[in-house]
C-alpha positions, 0 to 999 in steps of 0.5 A: 513483809514485801520490803524484806521479800524484795531484797533478801537473797541466799548467801547475803550478808546482813548486819543487825541492830541491837544489843542482846534483845534490847532494840532488836528489829524483831519484825524484820528478823522474823521476815527474813526467817519466813523468807527461807533464805539461807547461807546468811552471814550475820553481822550483830553484837550477838545472836540474841537467845534461844528462841528470840531475836537472831537465835530464830535464824539459827533455829531455821539453820539459815545462818552459816557465818556470824560476826560478833562480840558476844554469843554466851546467851545462846545454847543453840549457837554454841552447839552449831558452832562446836558442830561445825555448822556456824563459821564464827568471827569474834570481833571486840565489841568496840571494834566491831562498832568501829568496823560498821561505822567505818563502812558507813563512812566509806572508810575501808580500813583502820588501825586499833591497839585492841586485840594486838598480840592476841588471837583476834590480830592473827593474820591481819596486817600490823604497822607501827605508829609512834613506837607501838604496834597496831593491828588493821581492821576492815570496815563492814558493808553489808548487803542489807542492815536492819535496825529498830527505831523509836521513831521515824518519818517516811524520809527515814529519819530515825530516833532511838530511845534510851539504851535501845540505841546501842548498836542501831545507829552505826548498823543503819549507815553500813548497809547497802540497803537499810530497812528501819522498823519504827514504833511510832511513824511520825510526819517529820521527826525535828531535825535537832533530834535526828540520830540517824538521817534519812539519807542512809534508810532505804525503807521504813515499816512500822513495828508491830505492837509486841512484849519487849523481851528481857534476857535476864529479869533481876530484882531488888529488895523493896524497903518493905521487904518485897521485890521489884523488877530492876529497870532494863533497857527497852526500845 
């Protein structure tokens, strides 16, 4: 994928949208894998699962640092962390979302109560506001942001679908370069329906048709005693 090959380099910080396997930019992740770049810092809610999503970059030993809020679905991640291969910066989920949003909004830092008095706040500046202690968190500006959208146009306007929206909007804003893969490329997204304005998006590519994976499929009983798949988030 030329859009990836033209911009990726060793040592980049790459922010990636998605939540688990929902709303992840699968084609773009695979393009990063195929590029062979190494020493990457990945900023994402989590690192997918073994063999899928961002787990592919772990398998290929392309990642040296991860900034995430949850990594419990990936055994390879745990092994690389315990072996000292990965540097991990855990960030509370809401704080991570706000750090990405702040980076996209040009806000270098902000204060939050979340994490005060815990390991999350170690080494970070604190301040008192209205008699309470807050910890300073830095906004995140990524060298490259990768997102997945349900609908997009050539101008970069994006619209997400249902729970697959998740981290994609804030990731899209925080990249110096943002590449979006879209399932449906249209002439123009209705301005009233735009989730991410095209001003934030550098390149748009059409997503390939593929089966959308589910991390954990659960079922519930039907009235007739059989089981039916529980509804899951999909892009």
